[in-house]
C-alpha positions as CSV (number, residue, x, y, z in Angstrom):
1,M,-6.7,-15.2,-7.3
2,R,-6.2,-18.9,-6.6
3,E,-3.6,-17.9,-3.9
4,Y,-6.5,-16.2,-2.1
5,S,-8.6,-19.4,-2.3
6,I,-11.1,-17.8,-4.6
7,P,-13.3,-20.6,-6.0
8,D,-12.6,-21.6,-9.6
9,I,-16.1,-20.7,-10.7
10,F,-15.4,-17.0,-10.0
11,I,-12.0,-17.2,-11.6
12,R,-13.5,-18.7,-14.8
13,T,-16.3,-16.1,-14.8
14,F,-13.7,-13.3,-14.4
15,E,-11.6,-14.7,-17.2
16,A,-14.6,-15.1,-19.5
17,L,-15.3,-11.4,-19.3
18,Y,-11.9,-10.9,-21.0
19,H,-12.0,-13.8,-23.5
20,H,-11.8,-12.6,-27.1
21,S,-12.5,-14.6,-30.2
22,G,-9.3,-13.3,-31.8
23,R,-11.1,-10.5,-33.7
24,Y,-10.4,-6.9,-32.9
25,S,-12.6,-3.9,-33.5
26,S,-11.5,-1.0,-35.7
27,W,-9.5,1.9,-34.2
28,F,-11.5,4.5,-32.3
29,E,-10.8,7.7,-30.4
30,V,-10.5,7.2,-26.7
31,K,-12.8,9.6,-24.8
32,S,-12.8,8.0,-21.4
33,G,-10.6,5.8,-19.2
34,V,-12.8,2.7,-19.4
35,R,-11.7,-0.2,-21.6
36,Q,-14.0,-0.9,-24.5
37,E,-16.4,-3.7,-23.8
38,C,-15.1,-4.1,-20.2
39,V,-18.1,-5.0,-18.0
40,L,-16.4,-4.4,-14.7
41,S,-13.5,-2.0,-15.3
42,G,-13.9,0.1,-12.2
43,F,-14.6,-2.9,-10.0
44,N,-11.7,-4.9,-11.5
45,L,-9.3,-2.0,-10.8
46,I,-10.3,-1.9,-7.1
47,V,-10.1,-5.6,-6.7
48,L,-6.7,-5.8,-8.4
49,V,-5.3,-3.0,-6.3
50,V,-6.5,-4.6,-3.1
51,L,-5.3,-8.1,-4.0
52,I,-1.9,-6.9,-5.2
53,M,-1.3,-4.7,-2.2
54,D,-2.4,-7.5,0.1
55,W,-0.1,-10.0,-1.7
56,V,2.8,-7.6,-1.4
57,M,2.2,-6.9,2.3
58,R,1.8,-10.6,3.1
59,H,5.2,-11.3,1.5
60,I,7.1,-8.6,3.4
61,N,5.7,-9.2,6.9
62,D,7.0,-12.7,7.9
63,R,9.2,-11.7,10.9
64,R,6.8,-10.0,13.3
65,R,9.0,-6.9,13.9
66,G,6.4,-4.3,14.4
67,L,4.9,-2.7,17.5
68,R,3.7,-5.0,20.3
69,W,0.0,-4.6,20.3
70,I,-0.8,-7.1,23.1
71,F,1.5,-9.6,24.6
72,T,1.0,-12.2,21.8
73,S,0.3,-9.8,18.9
74,V,2.4,-7.4,16.8
75,L,1.2,-4.6,14.6
76,D,3.5,-4.5,11.5
77,D,1.6,-2.2,9.1
78,L,-1.6,-0.4,8.3
79,D,-2.9,-0.6,4.8
80,Y,-5.6,1.4,3.0
81,A,-5.9,0.8,-0.7
82,D,-2.5,1.9,-2.0
83,D,-1.4,3.7,1.2
84,V,0.8,1.8,3.6
85,A,2.2,2.7,7.0
86,L,5.0,0.5,8.1
87,M,5.7,0.4,11.9
88,S,8.6,-0.8,14.0
89,S,10.2,-0.1,17.3
90,R,13.7,-0.5,15.8
91,F,15.3,1.6,13.0
92,A,17.1,-1.4,11.5
93,D,13.8,-3.3,11.2
94,L,12.0,-0.4,9.6
95,Q,14.8,0.0,7.1
96,E,14.6,-3.7,6.3
97,K,10.8,-3.6,5.9
98,T,11.1,-0.6,3.6
99,E,13.7,-2.4,1.4
100,R,11.6,-5.5,1.3
101,L,8.5,-3.5,0.4
102,A,10.3,-1.8,-2.4
103,A,11.7,-5.1,-3.7
104,T,8.4,-7.0,-3.4
105,A,6.3,-4.2,-4.9
106,D,8.8,-4.1,-7.9
107,I,7.9,-7.8,-8.6
108,V,4.4,-6.8,-9.5
109,G,5.4,-3.5,-11.2
110,L,4.8,-1.1,-8.4
111,K,7.3,1.6,-7.5
112,I,7.7,3.6,-4.3
113,N,8.5,7.2,-4.9
114,P,11.0,8.3,-2.2
115,R,10.0,11.9,-2.6
116,E,6.3,11.1,-1.8
117,T,7.2,8.9,1.2
118,K,7.4,10.3,4.7
119,V,8.8,9.1,8.0
120,L,7.2,10.1,11.3
121,R,9.4,9.2,14.3
122,L,7.9,8.8,17.8
123,N,10.3,8.7,20.8
124,H,13.2,7.7,18.7
125,R,16.9,8.6,19.3
126,C,18.2,7.3,16.0
127,T,18.7,10.1,13.5
128,D,19.7,8.0,10.5
129,Y,17.5,8.4,7.4
130,I,15.3,5.7,6.0
131,R,16.4,5.1,2.4
132,I,14.5,3.8,-0.7
133,Q,16.8,2.8,-3.6
134,G,19.6,4.9,-2.0
135,E,17.5,8.1,-1.7
136,E,16.8,9.6,1.7
137,V,13.1,9.7,2.8
138,E,11.9,12.9,4.4
139,D,11.4,13.1,8.2
140,V,8.2,15.0,9.1
141,E,6.7,16.4,12.3
142,S,3.2,15.6,11.2
143,F,1.1,14.7,8.1
144,V,-2.5,14.1,7.1
145,S,-3.6,10.6,6.2
146,L,-7.2,9.6,5.4
147,D,-8.2,13.1,6.5
148,S,-6.7,12.7,10.0
149,V,-3.7,14.6,11.4
150,L,-0.9,12.3,12.7
151,D,1.9,14.0,14.6
152,K,4.8,13.2,16.9
153,L,2.7,14.0,20.0
154,G,0.1,11.4,19.2
155,G,-3.4,11.9,20.6
156,T,-6.1,13.8,18.8
157,E,-5.5,17.4,19.7
158,A,-4.0,18.5,16.3
159,D,-6.7,16.6,14.4
160,S,-9.5,18.1,16.5
161,K,-8.1,21.7,16.0
162,R,-7.8,21.1,12.3
163,R,-11.4,20.0,12.0
164,L,-12.7,22.9,14.1
165,V,-11.0,25.6,12.1
């Protein structure tokens, strides 16, 4: 949290929520996913996921090898909670980003499932497969992300048709 310049008063408050006097309660049956006596369990999970994913993404994108957005700006990735879209105009750069993402995520205990990962190529002649830990990632013609259809043709036609049906 200090890496994000969060003031110490907030860090100390957050830590105080979890400070225990060394005593533990007796065993009990778990009937929900919320930790006993945890004031902000749901909030903490959201904050931690966002902070961890932001930290991971900031540590893999230091070379500006994405898609040229405007002359002086490059779009490297799109993030939403634990979903990440890596972008690059070159296959080698995309493979390197994928490897760096897997390695950096592993530092904080996150794993990328190659069977759940997809590659969508636009106007690309290279037919090599992106690999995660030696396993090929599936190439797809389209997929749904955040309830929107993304496909090789771009535009909004497929998404509009899906919403109207």
